[in-house]
C-alpha positions as CSV (number, residue, x, y, z in Angstrom):
1,M,-10.9,24.6,11.7
2,N,-7.0,24.7,11.2
3,T,-6.5,21.0,11.7
4,G,-2.7,21.5,11.1
5,L,-2.2,18.4,13.3
6,S,-3.8,15.2,12.2
7,R,-5.4,12.7,14.6
8,A,-3.0,10.0,12.9
9,S,-0.1,12.0,14.4
10,L,-1.5,10.6,18.0
11,L,-0.9,13.5,20.3
12,L,1.4,14.6,22.8
13,S,1.8,16.9,26.0
14,S,4.9,17.8,27.2
15,A,6.5,18.0,30.8
16,C,8.0,21.1,32.6
17,F,10.9,20.0,34.5
18,A,12.2,21.2,38.1
19,F,15.8,21.2,38.0
20,P,18.5,21.6,40.8
21,A,18.9,25.3,39.7
22,M,15.3,26.1,40.3
23,A,14.3,23.4,42.8
24,E,14.9,24.4,46.4
25,T,17.3,22.4,48.2
26,A,16.0,20.4,51.2
27,D,17.5,23.0,53.4
28,D,16.2,26.1,51.4
29,A,12.8,24.6,51.2
30,G,12.4,23.6,54.9
31,G,11.7,20.4,53.6
32,A,13.3,17.0,54.4
33,D,15.9,15.2,52.4
34,A,14.8,13.3,49.5
35,S,16.1,9.9,51.1
36,E,13.7,10.4,54.1
37,G,10.8,10.2,51.4
38,S,9.1,12.9,53.5
39,Q,7.6,15.0,51.0
40,I,7.7,15.6,47.1
41,V,11.0,17.1,46.3
42,V,12.9,17.1,42.9
43,T,16.4,16.0,42.9
44,G,17.7,16.1,39.6
45,Q,15.4,14.7,37.2
46,V,13.3,12.2,39.4
47,L,10.2,13.1,41.0
48,Y,10.0,11.2,44.3
49,S,6.5,10.5,44.8
50,D,6.3,7.3,46.7
51,R,4.7,9.1,49.4
52,V,2.5,11.7,48.4
53,N,2.2,13.3,44.8
54,S,0.4,13.5,41.6
55,V,1.7,10.8,39.8
56,K,1.7,8.5,43.0
57,T,5.0,6.3,41.8
58,P,8.5,7.1,42.3
59,T,8.9,7.7,38.4
60,P,11.5,9.9,36.6
61,V,9.8,12.9,35.2
62,I,11.3,12.0,31.7
63,D,9.5,8.5,31.9
64,V,5.9,10.0,32.7
65,P,3.9,9.7,29.6
66,Q,2.0,13.0,30.1
67,S,2.5,16.7,30.3
68,L,3.1,18.1,33.7
69,S,4.5,21.1,35.0
70,I,6.4,21.7,38.4
71,V,6.4,25.0,40.0
72,T,8.4,25.4,43.1
73,S,8.1,27.7,46.1
74,E,11.4,29.3,45.2
75,Q,9.6,30.3,41.7
76,I,6.4,31.4,43.3
77,T,8.5,33.9,45.4
78,Q,10.9,35.1,42.5
79,Q,8.3,35.9,40.1
80,G,5.8,37.2,42.8
81,F,3.1,34.9,42.2
82,D,0.2,35.3,44.8
83,S,-2.7,33.2,42.9
84,I,-3.3,30.0,40.9
85,D,-4.0,32.7,38.0
86,D,-0.5,33.9,38.2
87,I,0.9,30.5,37.9
88,V,-1.4,29.5,34.9
89,L,-0.3,32.7,33.2
90,Y,3.1,31.1,32.7
91,T,2.1,27.6,31.9
92,P,1.6,26.4,28.4
93,G,-1.6,24.9,27.2
94,V,-3.5,26.3,30.2
95,T,-5.4,29.5,30.7
96,S,-7.4,31.2,33.2
97,S,-11.1,32.2,33.3
98,Q,-12.9,34.7,35.6
99,G,-14.7,32.5,37.9
100,E,-17.4,34.8,38.5
101,G,-15.1,36.7,40.6
102,H,-15.2,34.3,43.6
103,R,-13.3,31.2,42.6
104,D,-10.5,29.6,40.8
105,A,-11.5,28.7,37.4
106,V,-9.0,27.1,34.8
107,V,-9.1,26.2,31.1
108,F,-7.3,23.1,30.6
109,R,-6.6,22.6,26.7
110,G,-9.9,24.2,26.0
111,V,-11.8,22.2,29.0
112,R,-13.0,24.4,31.6
113,S,-13.1,23.4,35.4
114,T,-13.7,25.0,38.8
115,A,-13.2,21.3,40.7
116,D,-10.1,19.6,39.3
117,F,-8.0,20.9,42.3
118,Y,-6.1,18.8,44.9
119,V,-4.1,19.2,47.8
120,D,-1.4,16.4,48.4
121,G,-3.3,14.4,46.0
122,V,-6.7,14.7,47.9
123,R,-9.6,16.3,46.2
124,D,-10.3,19.9,47.0
125,D,-13.4,20.5,44.9
126,V,-15.2,23.4,46.6
127,Q,-15.1,26.8,44.7
128,Y,-12.7,29.5,46.3
129,Y,-9.5,31.2,45.7
130,R,-6.7,29.3,47.0
131,G,-3.8,30.7,48.7
132,L,-0.2,29.8,48.1
133,Y,1.2,30.5,51.5
134,N,1.8,26.9,52.8
135,L,3.1,25.2,49.7
136,E,6.1,23.5,48.6
137,Q,5.3,23.2,45.1
138,V,2.4,23.3,42.6
139,E,2.0,20.4,40.0
140,I,-0.1,21.0,36.6
141,L,-1.0,18.0,34.7
142,R,-2.6,18.2,31.4
143,G,-4.7,15.7,29.5
144,P,-7.5,13.3,31.0
145,N,-6.4,12.0,34.5
146,A,-9.2,9.9,35.4
147,L,-6.9,6.9,36.3
148,L,-5.3,8.6,39.2
149,F,-8.0,11.3,40.2
150,G,-11.4,9.9,39.0
151,R,-14.3,11.9,37.6
152,G,-13.2,15.2,36.0
153,G,-9.5,15.3,35.4
154,T,-10.6,16.1,31.8
155,G,-8.4,18.5,30.4
156,G,-6.1,18.5,33.5
157,I,-5.6,18.9,37.2
158,I,-3.8,21.2,39.6
159,N,-2.0,19.6,42.7
160,R,-0.7,21.7,45.6
161,V,2.1,20.2,47.8
162,T,1.9,21.5,51.1
163,K,4.9,21.9,53.2
164,K,5.6,19.2,56.0
165,G,7.4,19.0,59.4
166,V,11.0,18.7,59.1
167,I,12.6,16.4,61.7
168,G,15.8,17.5,63.4
169,Q,15.7,21.4,62.5
170,Q,14.2,24.6,64.1
171,F,13.6,27.6,61.9
172,V,11.5,30.5,61.4
173,G,10.8,31.7,58.0
174,Y,9.0,35.1,57.2
175,Q,7.8,37.2,54.4
176,G,6.0,40.6,54.2
177,S,4.7,42.6,51.0
178,I,3.0,45.7,50.1
179,D,1.9,46.8,46.6
180,T,1.0,50.0,45.0
181,F,-2.7,49.3,45.4
182,G,-2.5,49.3,49.2
183,A,-2.8,45.6,49.4
184,F,-0.2,43.9,52.1
185,S,0.5,40.5,53.4
186,G,2.5,38.7,55.9
187,Q,3.4,35.1,56.3
188,V,5.3,32.9,58.8
189,D,6.8,29.4,58.6
190,V,7.9,27.9,61.8
191,N,9.4,24.7,62.3
192,L,10.2,23.1,65.8
193,A,11.7,19.8,66.6
194,T,9.5,18.3,69.2
195,G,11.7,15.2,69.7
196,E,14.3,13.2,68.1
197,N,11.8,11.6,65.7
198,S,9.0,14.4,65.4
199,A,8.6,17.9,64.2
200,L,5.9,20.5,64.3
201,R,5.6,23.0,61.4
202,I,3.1,26.1,61.2
203,N,2.5,28.1,58.1
204,A,0.2,31.0,58.7
205,A,-0.6,34.1,56.5
206,Y,-2.9,37.2,56.6
207,E,-3.7,39.3,53.4
208,D,-5.3,42.7,53.1
209,L,-6.7,42.8,49.7
210,N,-6.9,45.4,47.2
211,N,-6.5,46.1,43.3
212,H,-7.0,48.6,40.6
213,R,-11.0,48.4,40.6
214,D,-12.9,50.8,42.7
215,F,-14.4,49.3,45.7
216,F,-12.4,46.1,45.8
217,D,-11.2,45.0,49.3
218,G,-11.2,41.9,51.5
219,E,-9.0,39.8,53.6
220,R,-7.8,36.3,53.5
221,I,-6.5,34.4,56.5
222,G,-4.7,30.9,56.5
223,V,-3.3,28.7,59.3
224,N,-1.8,25.5,58.6
225,P,-0.3,23.5,61.5
226,T,1.2,20.1,60.7
227,F,2.8,17.6,62.8
228,R,5.3,14.9,61.4
229,A,6.4,11.8,63.6
230,Q,8.7,9.1,62.3
231,I,7.4,6.0,64.1
232,S,10.0,3.6,62.9
233,P,12.6,3.7,60.3
234,S,9.9,2.6,57.9
235,T,6.8,4.4,59.0
236,V,6.0,8.1,59.0
237,V,2.8,9.8,60.0
238,D,1.8,13.2,59.1
239,L,-1.2,15.3,60.8
240,S,-2.5,18.3,59.4
241,Y,-5.3,21.1,60.2
242,E,-6.0,24.2,58.0
243,Y,-8.3,26.9,58.9
244,I,-9.3,29.2,56.1
245,N,-11.2,32.6,56.3
246,H,-11.7,34.7,53.2
247,E,-13.7,37.6,52.3
248,R,-13.7,39.8,49.3
249,F,-15.5,42.1,46.9
250,I,-16.9,40.3,43.8
251,D,-16.1,41.9,40.3
252,R,-17.4,40.6,37.5
253,G,-16.1,43.1,35.1
254,I,-17.5,45.0,32.2
255,P,-20.0,44.3,29.3
256,S,-19.4,44.0,25.8
257,D,-20.8,46.3,22.8
258,D,-23.0,45.8,19.6
259,N,-19.5,44.8,17.8
260,G,-18.6,42.1,20.4
261,N,-15.7,43.9,22.2
262,P,-15.3,45.1,25.5
263,V,-16.7,48.6,26.1
264,R,-13.4,50.4,26.8
265,A,-15.2,53.5,27.8
266,L,-16.5,51.6,30.9
267,Q,-13.3,49.8,31.7
268,D,-13.0,52.2,35.0
269,V,-16.5,51.4,36.2
270,T,-17.3,48.8,38.9
271,F,-20.7,47.4,38.5
272,G,-22.3,45.9,41.5
273,D,-23.4,47.0,45.1
274,L,-20.8,47.9,47.9
275,D,-22.6,45.8,50.6
276,N,-24.0,43.3,48.3
277,N,-21.2,42.2,45.7
278,F,-19.2,40.0,48.2
279,T,-17.9,36.3,49.0
280,A,-16.9,34.8,52.4
281,L,-15.6,31.5,53.1
282,E,-14.9,29.8,56.2
283,A,-13.3,26.2,56.1
284,H,-11.9,23.6,58.5
285,V,-9.9,20.8,56.9
286,L,-8.1,17.9,58.7
287,R,-5.9,15.6,56.9
288,A,-3.9,12.3,58.4
289,S,-1.4,10.3,56.4
290,V,0.5,7.3,57.1
291,Q,3.4,6.2,54.8
292,H,4.9,2.6,55.2
293,D,7.7,0.6,53.8
294,F,7.0,-3.0,54.1
295,S,10.1,-3.7,52.3
296,E,12.6,-2.4,50.0
297,N,10.3,-3.0,47.1
298,L,6.9,-2.5,48.7
299,K,5.6,0.6,50.0
300,G,2.2,1.9,50.8
301,N,0.4,5.1,52.0
302,F,-3.0,5.8,53.5
303,T,-4.4,9.1,53.8
304,A,-7.9,10.3,55.6
305,S,-9.3,13.8,54.8
306,Y,-12.2,15.8,56.4
307,G,-13.3,19.1,55.3
308,D,-16.1,21.3,56.6
309,Y,-16.6,24.5,54.2
310,D,-19.3,27.3,54.7
311,K,-19.5,29.7,51.8
312,V,-21.6,32.5,50.4
313,Y,-21.6,34.6,47.5
314,A,-23.7,37.8,46.4
315,N,-23.4,39.8,43.2
316,L,-24.9,42.2,40.8
317,F,-23.3,42.0,37.4
318,P,-24.0,43.5,33.8
319,V,-25.8,41.5,31.4
320,G,-26.2,43.8,28.6
321,F,-25.3,47.2,27.3
322,N,-27.3,49.4,25.0
323,E,-25.0,51.6,22.9
324,N,-27.9,54.1,22.1
325,T,-29.3,54.7,25.3
326,G,-26.0,54.1,27.4
327,L,-27.9,52.0,29.9
328,V,-26.2,48.9,31.3
329,R,-28.5,45.9,32.2
330,L,-27.9,44.3,35.6
331,D,-28.8,41.0,37.2
332,G,-27.8,39.1,40.3
333,Y,-28.3,36.5,42.8
334,I,-27.0,35.4,46.2
335,D,-25.8,31.7,46.5
336,T,-24.9,29.9,49.7
337,T,-22.9,26.3,49.9
338,Q,-22.5,24.2,52.9
339,R,-20.3,21.2,52.0
340,E,-18.7,18.2,54.0
341,N,-16.2,16.0,52.3
342,F,-14.7,12.8,53.9
343,I,-12.2,10.9,51.8
344,L,-10.0,7.9,52.4
345,S,-7.6,6.8,49.9
346,G,-4.8,4.1,49.9
347,N,-2.0,2.8,47.6
348,L,0.4,0.1,47.5
349,I,3.4,0.5,45.3
350,G,5.3,-2.6,44.4
351,E,8.7,-3.1,42.4
352,F,9.4,-6.5,40.8
353,S,10.7,-8.3,38.0
354,T,9.4,-11.3,35.9
355,G,11.7,-12.9,33.6
356,G,13.8,-10.1,33.3
357,V,11.1,-7.4,32.8
358,L,10.8,-4.8,35.5
359,H,7.4,-3.9,37.0
360,T,6.2,-0.8,39.0
361,L,2.8,-1.9,39.9
362,L,0.3,0.6,41.7
363,I,-2.8,-0.7,43.3
364,G,-5.1,2.0,44.8
365,A,-8.8,2.5,46.4
366,E,-10.5,5.5,47.2
367,Y,-13.9,6.3,49.0
368,I,-15.7,9.7,49.1
369,D,-18.6,10.8,51.0
370,T,-19.8,14.2,50.2
371,V,-23.0,16.2,51.8
372,N,-23.6,19.3,49.9
373,N,-26.3,22.0,50.5
374,N,-27.0,24.8,48.1
375,D,-29.6,27.6,47.6
376,R,-29.9,30.7,45.3
377,F,-32.1,33.7,45.8
378,N,-32.5,36.2,42.9
379,P,-33.0,39.8,43.5
380,V,-36.6,41.6,43.5
381,F,-36.3,45.1,42.7
382,A,-38.8,47.6,44.2
383,S,-40.1,50.7,42.6
384,S,-42.2,52.3,45.3
385,A,-41.6,56.0,46.3
386,A,-40.4,55.1,49.7
387,D,-37.8,52.8,48.3
388,I,-36.6,55.7,45.8
389,A,-36.7,58.1,48.7
390,A,-34.5,55.8,50.9
391,N,-31.9,55.7,48.2
392,D,-32.0,59.5,47.7
393,A,-31.3,59.6,51.5
394,A,-28.4,57.4,51.2
395,T,-27.0,59.3,48.4
396,A,-27.3,62.5,50.1
397,A,-25.6,61.2,53.0
398,G,-22.6,60.2,50.7
399,D,-23.2,56.6,50.6
400,P,-20.3,55.4,48.0
401,L,-22.1,52.8,46.1
402,P,-21.6,51.7,42.7
403,F,-25.2,51.1,42.3
404,P,-28.1,51.1,44.8
405,N,-28.1,49.1,47.9
406,A,-29.5,46.1,46.3
407,I,-28.7,42.4,46.1
408,G,-31.6,40.8,43.9
409,R,-34.6,40.7,41.7
410,T,-36.6,38.7,39.5
411,D,-36.8,41.1,36.7
412,Q,-33.5,42.6,35.2
413,A,-33.0,46.4,35.9
414,D,-31.2,49.0,33.5
415,F,-28.7,51.5,35.0
416,L,-27.0,54.4,33.3
417,P,-23.3,54.2,34.6
418,S,-22.7,57.9,35.2
419,R,-22.9,58.6,38.7
420,P,-19.6,60.1,40.2
421,L,-19.9,57.8,43.1
422,A,-19.7,54.9,41.2
423,I,-17.4,56.0,38.1
424,N,-14.0,57.7,38.1
425,N,-14.6,59.6,34.7
426,F,-18.3,60.3,34.3
427,T,-20.6,62.8,35.7
428,G,-24.4,63.0,35.8
429,T,-27.2,61.1,37.4
430,T,-28.2,57.2,37.4
431,A,-31.3,56.1,36.0
432,F,-33.2,52.8,35.9
433,V,-36.0,51.3,33.7
434,D,-38.8,50.0,36.0
435,A,-41.0,47.3,35.1
436,A,-43.5,49.5,33.3
437,G,-40.7,50.6,31.1
438,A,-40.4,54.1,32.6
439,V,-37.1,55.9,33.2
440,Q,-36.5,56.8,36.7
441,T,-33.8,59.1,37.9
442,R,-32.7,57.2,41.0
443,P,-31.6,53.7,41.2
444,D,-34.0,51.1,42.6
445,S,-33.7,49.2,45.8
446,F,-33.9,45.6,45.9
447,A,-33.5,42.5,48.0
448,F,-32.7,38.8,47.4
449,S,-35.9,37.4,48.1
450,A,-36.9,35.4,45.1
451,L,-36.1,31.5,45.4
452,N,-34.3,30.3,42.6
453,D,-33.5,26.8,43.7
454,D,-32.7,24.9,47.0
455,T,-30.9,21.3,46.8
456,E,-29.5,19.0,49.3
457,A,-27.2,16.3,47.4
458,D,-25.5,13.2,48.9
459,V,-22.6,11.8,46.8
460,E,-21.1,8.6,47.2
461,V,-18.1,7.5,45.4
462,F,-16.0,4.3,45.5
463,S,-13.0,3.7,43.3
464,L,-10.4,0.8,42.6
465,Y,-7.4,1.3,40.1
466,V,-4.4,-0.5,39.1
467,Q,-1.6,0.5,37.0
468,D,1.8,-1.2,35.7
469,E,4.9,0.6,34.7
470,I,6.5,-2.0,32.7
471,E,10.3,-1.7,31.7
472,F,10.8,-4.4,28.8
473,T,14.2,-3.0,28.0
474,S,16.3,-0.2,28.8
475,W,14.6,1.8,26.0
476,L,11.1,0.6,26.0
477,N,8.7,1.2,28.9
478,V,4.9,0.6,28.9
479,V,2.4,2.0,31.3
480,L,-1.0,0.2,31.4
481,G,-3.9,0.6,33.8
482,A,-7.5,1.2,34.5
483,R,-9.8,2.9,37.1
484,F,-13.2,1.8,38.1
485,D,-15.6,4.2,39.5
486,S,-19.0,3.9,41.1
487,F,-20.5,7.5,41.5
488,E,-23.8,7.7,43.2
489,I,-25.7,10.8,43.7
490,T,-29.1,11.7,45.2
491,V,-30.4,15.1,45.0
492,D,-33.4,16.5,47.2
493,N,-35.0,19.3,45.5
494,V,-36.1,21.4,48.5
495,E,-37.6,24.1,46.4
496,T,-40.3,21.8,45.0
497,F,-41.1,20.6,48.6
498,I,-41.6,24.3,49.5
499,D,-43.9,25.1,46.7
500,T,-45.9,21.9,46.8
501,G,-45.5,19.9,49.8
502,V,-44.3,17.0,47.9
503,R,-40.9,15.7,48.1
504,D,-38.7,15.6,44.7
505,I,-35.9,13.2,45.3
506,R,-33.9,12.0,42.3
507,S,-30.9,9.8,42.1
508,R,-28.4,8.3,39.6
509,K,-25.7,6.0,39.8
510,D,-23.0,5.7,37.2
511,E,-20.1,3.2,37.0
512,E,-17.3,3.8,34.5
513,I,-14.0,2.3,33.4
514,S,-11.3,4.7,32.7
515,P,-8.3,3.1,30.8
516,R,-4.7,4.5,30.4
517,L,-2.1,3.4,27.8
518,G,1.4,4.8,27.5
519,V,4.5,3.8,25.5
520,I,7.7,5.4,26.1
521,I,10.8,4.8,23.7
522,K,14.3,5.9,25.0
523,P,16.8,6.0,22.3
524,Q,19.1,7.4,24.7
525,D,19.0,7.7,28.6
526,N,18.3,11.6,28.2
527,I,15.7,11.4,25.5
528,S,12.1,9.9,25.8
529,I,9.5,9.7,22.9
530,Y,6.0,8.9,24.2
531,G,2.4,8.2,22.9
532,S,-0.6,7.9,25.4
533,F,-3.8,7.3,25.5
534,S,-6.7,7.8,28.1
535,E,-10.0,8.4,29.0
536,S,-12.1,10.3,31.7
537,F,-15.7,11.2,32.5
538,Q,-17.9,13.8,34.1
539,P,-21.2,12.8,35.6
540,R,-24.3,14.7,34.4
541,S,-24.5,16.3,38.0
542,G,-21.7,18.6,37.1
543,E,-18.7,19.5,39.1
544,Q,-20.7,21.1,42.0
545,F,-23.5,18.7,42.1
546,A,-26.1,21.4,41.4
547,D,-29.0,19.0,40.3
548,I,-30.1,16.0,38.1
549,N,-33.3,17.2,37.0
550,P,-34.9,15.8,33.8
551,P,-33.4,15.2,31.3
552,D,-30.0,15.1,33.1
553,D,-31.0,12.3,35.3
554,A,-31.4,10.0,32.3
555,L,-28.3,10.9,30.5
556,A,-25.1,9.2,30.5
557,P,-22.1,11.0,31.7
558,N,-19.9,13.3,29.5
559,T,-16.8,11.3,28.3
560,F,-13.4,12.7,27.3
561,Q,-10.6,11.1,25.2
562,N,-7.1,12.1,25.1
563,L,-4.3,11.3,22.6
564,E,-0.8,12.5,23.0
565,L,2.6,12.3,21.2
566,G,5.3,13.9,23.1
567,L,9.3,14.1,23.3
568,K,11.2,15.1,26.6
569,W,15.0,15.8,26.0
570,D,17.3,16.5,28.8
571,F,20.4,18.3,26.9
572,D,22.3,18.2,30.3
573,T,21.2,18.1,34.0
574,N,20.2,21.5,34.0
575,F,18.5,22.2,30.5
576,S,15.8,20.7,28.7
577,L,13.3,20.6,25.9
578,T,9.9,19.2,26.0
579,A,7.1,19.2,23.1
580,A,4.0,17.7,22.7
581,I,1.0,17.4,20.1
582,F,-2.5,16.2,21.6
583,E,-6.2,16.0,21.0
584,V,-8.8,16.1,23.6
585,E,-12.3,15.0,22.3
586,Q,-15.6,15.4,24.5
587,T,-18.7,13.5,23.7
588,S,-21.8,14.9,25.2
589,P,-25.3,13.1,24.8
590,Q,-28.1,15.6,24.5
591,V,-31.9,15.3,24.2
592,A,-32.5,15.9,20.4
593,D,-34.4,19.3,19.9
594,N,-36.6,17.8,17.2
595,D,-37.5,14.6,19.2
596,P,-37.3,14.2,22.7
597,G,-37.2,10.6,22.6
598,T,-33.9,10.5,20.9
599,L,-30.2,11.7,21.7
600,D,-27.9,13.9,19.7
601,V,-24.2,13.3,20.5
602,I,-22.5,16.6,20.7
603,E,-18.7,16.6,20.2
604,T,-16.2,19.1,21.2
605,R,-12.7,18.7,19.8
606,V,-9.4,20.6,20.6
607,Q,-6.0,19.8,19.0
608,G,-2.9,21.5,19.9
609,F,1.0,21.8,20.3
610,E,2.8,22.5,23.5
611,A,6.7,23.2,23.8
612,Q,8.9,24.3,26.6
613,L,12.6,25.0,26.9
614,R,13.7,25.4,30.6
615,G,16.9,25.4,32.4
616,Q,20.4,27.0,33.0
617,V,21.6,28.8,29.9
618,T,24.6,29.9,31.8
619,D,25.8,29.8,35.5
620,W,24.0,33.2,35.9
621,W,21.0,32.9,33.5
622,F,18.0,30.8,33.9
623,V,15.1,30.8,31.2
624,S,11.8,29.0,31.1
625,A,10.0,29.7,27.7
626,G,6.7,28.1,26.9
627,Y,4.4,28.2,23.5
628,S,1.1,26.6,22.8
629,Y,-0.9,26.3,19.8
630,L,-4.7,25.4,20.3
631,D,-7.3,24.8,17.8
632,G,-10.9,23.5,18.6
633,E,-14.5,23.4,17.3
634,Q,-17.7,22.6,19.3
635,A,-21.2,21.6,18.2
636,N,-21.5,21.3,14.4
637,G,-18.0,22.4,13.8
638,T,-18.7,26.2,13.0
639,L,-18.0,27.6,16.7
640,R,-14.9,27.6,18.5
641,P,-14.6,26.8,22.4
642,R,-14.3,30.1,24.3
643,E,-11.2,31.2,26.0
644,L,-9.1,29.3,23.7
645,P,-6.3,31.6,22.3
646,E,-4.9,30.0,19.2
647,N,-1.2,31.2,20.1
648,A,0.0,31.7,23.6
649,F,3.5,32.3,24.6
650,S,5.5,33.0,27.9
651,V,9.0,33.4,28.8
652,W,10.7,34.0,32.3
653,N,14.3,35.0,32.5
654,N,16.1,35.1,35.8
655,F,19.6,36.7,35.7
656,Q,22.1,36.5,38.6
657,P,24.9,38.9,38.0
658,T,26.3,38.7,41.5
659,D,25.8,36.3,44.5
660,R,23.3,38.7,46.2
661,F,21.7,40.6,43.4
662,G,19.1,39.0,40.9
663,L,17.0,40.3,38.1
664,G,13.8,39.0,36.4
665,L,12.2,39.6,33.3
666,G,9.0,38.1,31.9
667,L,6.6,38.3,28.9
668,T,3.4,36.6,28.3
669,Y,1.4,37.0,25.1
670,Q,-2.0,35.4,24.0
671,D,-3.9,35.7,20.9
672,D,-7.4,36.8,20.8
673,S,-10.2,34.3,21.8
674,F,-13.9,34.2,22.2
675,A,-15.7,35.1,25.8
676,D,-18.8,33.2,24.9
677,N,-19.6,29.8,23.4
678,G,-21.8,31.6,20.7
679,N,-18.6,33.2,19.2
680,T,-20.2,36.8,19.5
681,V,-17.6,38.5,21.7
682,T,-13.9,38.7,21.4
683,L,-11.3,39.0,24.1
684,P,-8.5,41.0,22.4
685,S,-4.9,39.7,22.0
686,Y,-2.4,41.3,24.4
687,A,1.2,41.1,25.6
688,R,2.3,42.2,29.3
689,V,5.8,42.4,30.4
690,D,6.9,41.8,34.1
691,L,9.9,42.7,36.0
692,A,11.6,41.5,39.2
693,A,14.6,42.5,41.1
694,Y,15.9,41.2,44.4
695,Y,19.1,41.8,46.8
696,D,20.1,39.3,49.6
697,V,21.0,41.8,52.4
698,S,22.3,39.0,54.5
699,D,22.0,35.2,54.6
700,R,18.7,36.0,56.7
701,M,17.1,38.8,54.8
702,R,16.1,39.3,51.0
703,V,14.4,42.6,49.7
704,Q,12.5,42.3,46.4
705,V,10.4,44.3,44.0
706,N,8.0,42.8,41.4
707,I,6.6,45.1,38.7
708,E,3.5,43.7,36.8
709,N,2.6,45.1,33.4
710,L,5.7,47.3,33.0
711,F,4.6,49.1,29.9
712,D,0.7,49.7,31.2
713,E,-0.9,47.6,28.7
714,D,-4.8,47.8,28.6
715,Y,-5.8,44.2,28.4
716,F,-8.8,42.0,29.1
717,P,-7.5,38.6,30.4
718,N,-10.5,36.5,30.7
719,A,-14.2,36.6,31.1
720,H,-17.3,34.6,32.5
721,T,-19.9,35.4,29.9
722,A,-19.9,38.0,27.1
723,D,-20.8,40.7,29.4
724,N,-18.5,39.7,32.3
725,I,-15.2,40.7,30.8
726,T,-12.3,41.1,33.2
727,V,-10.3,44.4,33.1
728,G,-6.5,43.5,33.5
729,A,-4.4,45.7,36.1
730,P,-2.4,48.5,35.0
731,L,1.4,49.0,35.8
732,N,1.8,48.2,39.6
733,A,4.5,47.0,41.9
734,R,4.7,44.7,45.0
735,F,7.7,45.2,47.6
736,T,8.8,42.2,49.8
737,I,10.9,41.5,52.5
738,S,11.6,37.7,53.2
739,G,13.9,35.6,55.1
740,R,14.8,32.8,57.4
741,F,16.6,32.3,60.6
């Protein structure tokens, strides 16, 4: 490993700033004035977070001893972002993973996560693709965040800040888009004044999905009415309901060859089944919050959230490729999740002084009750003549399946990807190898009928935390705090009961304390140099509470430590440089291979550097440029964590030559990285250029075009395994009309 950065240098992480030039004004965003404390808005360099947001206290961004990035709704629109993955692409130190084609998956500084997602500071840990239609901004924090967020938060978290009702205003915002793949979408944002001190706001969106891959389609519906009432000058209540309905085809990409590279000859092939590669989610989420100012120096907020999620995903996917025979081996499963989350949280924020020393004290508590049911069925392939004949009949009828009508099996099956119905540039027949090793000339039928697991989990979490931001002098601040978490899980292994008639119920309770320490030195008001230390943990039940079967039920949680050393420098009110060096270390107890009675402690370490330059170069030129260097080792030090590019760079330029016309130009680059932990398959390096242009037809209408992958680069941005490699989109464009009246 190229250490290049010693542990002695402490470590750092930088924050991206949102400046007035990029942050929407309260009127543009449809948000309330910052003085109302109605939502998280960025005014100058102060992140007003006394109400709801990721750092929970009203702290200037320059004084936060941690890397954080803020992406406003205006930036989301200008760059044409339509997913978390798009935002991550332009964020230093963070990359995306494939997520098996059915969920957001992010790699924070080499630490993979599918559960460190939040909405207005409330945990949102169900696996799905999150929409951006109702957001004021997105906050990305790097480094362990256990003090504020509890378990997980290991390499970082993503917090989505939703739009709230705006008291005293009435407006309608709209947006419609269509792209060159045929996908289209529409959004509305309606705010109605329902009285002198209340407002109703409704955000809704419909998306018809399409992309560059054969057979991909789907739709996504989101409706989010919110109601805000100012009960008194010191009390604000927000009520929210969100309905989510999401369906899409699952595409898990292409396999690798014997040389450890993506099989480029198959990059136009979609592996799966038209009817049985899909995911569907229906969710109902209720949120209520109360913010109250007890006095000028003491404020509090309380939030209650309930979410009911029903999800299914089924897929066939490649698990191997034989170069000699041209056969691709497929596997698959169908998985269902039913989850109910009930979350209560409250915070008190007080500002006071003792002997000339200023304090901002945060005291908080959180209670989470989760009921989670999962089951998974593997496919069973049939080889009877009747099944083969049925597939012949379907093919003769023109059934456009990439592979046969099948969804599961206990034994993997081999397919020769050469049927025109499945592939754009291959001809011939499709073959499979049956259980006896004989090659058949038609794909086999299948059914998801082999039970793999069936679990019912109950999770109860109680947390207390305290943090003090201490200003000793104008040039020295210290942040000191700790969080106590009690995490208890009970898992009923229903599969065992089905097989044996005996209940198999296991439980585990972990109680952990997560400390945080930060020191901020300010030689000038516009410069801060900080060092920080923090810890986080992850229970052995994992992010999705799959099971705690032996030996996991006896193992302590994985623990993570983060060291950072950072610089934040505001050259003026509109331009800043941030930089950070950091180290994240994971410690994971494992049962020793040679002695089950002892434990081996497996360590993974990632060291790196981040830098970002952001702001107005001139009145007509805005730039945001980020760079990250990441180096890591796992196991015995001979392997590198997967999806950890050593160098990554991104830059976005926004040019405003006239009051009505603007241009955007972006570049993203990533070094090669490994697709698997065994370091046998490489994702090649790539560079992608994006372009945008917009024209304000009037004060109420804008037309815009966003071009992705301008030079039509072939690239493979991420993977789930060595044989599930994502194929990047070719040159494409999206056309948008948006406005407000």
